[in-house]
N, C-alpha and C positions, 0 to 999 in steps of 0.2 A: 274584508268585512263588507257584507252586502248592506247597503244603505237604501236600497230601492223600496223597501217596505218596512220602515221603522216601527217599533212597538212603543206606544205611549206609556210613560210611567203613570199608573193610576192607583188610587185607593178606592174604597167602597163608594164614597160620595162622587168621585169623578167618573166612575165606571159608566154611569148612565149617559154621559156625553160621548161615549165611544162605542155604542152598540153597533155591531157589524164591522168594527175595525180591530186591528191588531193592537193588543195591550200587553203590558207586563205588570204583574203585581206580586206582592209578597203577602202570604196568608199564614196565620197560625192554625195548624191542623187541629180540628176538633175530633173528627172521625173520618174514616175512609172505608170504601169497599172496592170491589173489582171495577165498578163503572164510574165512580165519582168520589170527590172529597168535599166534606163540609168544613169550612174554615171561617176564621174571623180576620177581616182586613185590618190594616194598621190603624184605621180610624174606627175600629170596633163594630163594623157592620158584618152581618152574616153573608157569606159568599159560598156558592156552590161551584166547584170546579168539575166540569164534565170531561170524561175521557179516562182511559185506563192509566192509573199511576204507574210509574216505573217499577220494575221488579224488585229493586232494593227497597228496604223499609224507608218510609218517609221520616224525616226529622220533624221537630216541633214547628219549625218555620220552613216554608217552601216558596220559591219563586216560580210562577207559571207565566208562560208566554203563549198567547193564543188569541182567539177571536171572542170579543165580548158578545155573548148571546142575548143578554138582557141587563137590566140595571143591578142584578144580583147573581149573575153567572157568567162563567168564561168556559169556552171549549178549548182545552189546553192542547198545545202541540209539543211544548218543551217544559219539562219539570226539572228544577234544580234544588237539591237540598241545601238549605242555608244554615243548618245546625239547630242547636237547642237554645242558644242565646242570641238574641237579635234585638237591635234598638229600633223598635217599631215607631217610636216618636220621630226619630231622625228621618226614617224612610218616608213617613207621612209628610214631613216638612219638604222633603225632596220632591214628592209628587205634587205638592202645591206650587212649589217654585217652578217646576218643569211645565206647568200648565198655566202660568200667569206671567209675571213680568220678565222672567228669565227663559221663557219658552224658546227664544231664538238660540239659546245655548245647547238645546237638546235636539237631536235629529228627529 
């Protein structure tokens, strides 16, 4: 496991704190085309994921790892389907814990 460049767990609100850095987030896919995906973060913010999605069809929830371009977009390097049922509330709580008092537990 390469820990030299960890990706921060973020939601829509936290994304602005990581512009230019590597992040990971889960979005609910709203629509996609060949160059980007429009989605909703786990805290209900609209997010644009730039980059070509994988060739297999996207599920309702997708995790992306990439560089935060702005407070509303990520340039994705890795796409992972997370299925059609996902607990967005718990993931949102994880993001908040990973960037607050329990930050030291996350790489």
